[in-house]
Residue, then its C-alpha position, 0 to 999 in steps of 0.5 A: m971261144k967264137d966272136t959272138l959269144v965274146e960279144a956277149l960277154n962283153e955286152q955283160m961286163n958292160f952292163e955290170f958295170y951300169s949295175a955298178h951305175v944304177y946301184l950308186a944313183m940308188a945311193a946318192y937317193c938315199s943319201g939325200e933322203s938321210l937315209d945313210g944306212f940304206a945308202n951303204f947297202f945300194i954301195v956295197q951293191a955298187e961295189e958287188e956289180r964292179f966285182h963282177a964285172m973284173k970277173i968277166y973282165k978277167f975271163l975274157n984276158d984268161r981266154g985270150k980275148r979282149a975286154t972292151l968297154d962302152a960307154l954307160g948310159a944314164p941311170k934313173n936319179e930320182y925316186g918316190s920312195i925307198i920300197e920305190a929304189f928296190e923294187d926298181g933294184y929287185h927289176h934290174e936283178q931279174v933282168n940280169t939273171q934272164r941276161f944270164y941265161r942267155l949267155s948261157d944259152l949262147a955258151w952251150n949252143d957253141r958247147e963252151h964248157a969252160t964259158i958254161g963253167f964258168l957262167k954257173w957261178f954268176i946265176d948262182e949269184q943271181v938267185e941270191e940276188e934276186a932273194l934279197f931284193d924281195g925280200i927286203i921289199q917285204k920287210l918294207k912293205r910289212i913295217d910300212k908306218d913303223s917308224n922304229a923299224f924302218y931305222m932300224m933296217d937303216e942301221a943295220f945296212a949300216a954295217r953292210s960290206f963288201t967282201p969278195p967271195a975267197g979264192e977270188 
């Protein structure tokens, strides 16, 4: 594997750790608003992002390359509404999708077939992540003034948990 691809994978691994940081900040916002179910949603998102980072970490090590960690930037901590938090999360996932596309292009250019196969899982995951956020935003917009529906969503998110995919 070429050094440029190793560097790019390390950058992505660090971005995944940063993503966990972003989602924990969103969880803290929700907790501050007494929206514990929504906070749990973002805590689970953070767990998923850490899992993704560790998946890249393991891949690098399995390929005989070294994972290197960078400092994490400070995430946004204040939101005007729960919809704003989800819109920011959706945008963050869109950025992440583009990052994986660029990684995949780099792997293709290097004819690095093991990495291409590895990255496919992430690209498929990004389709799910974007759809999840978009769907939640659409629901939040529909229930705009219906506080009962909003609190039902909060209760539903309280039950959400993260289970790593089988075989991971």
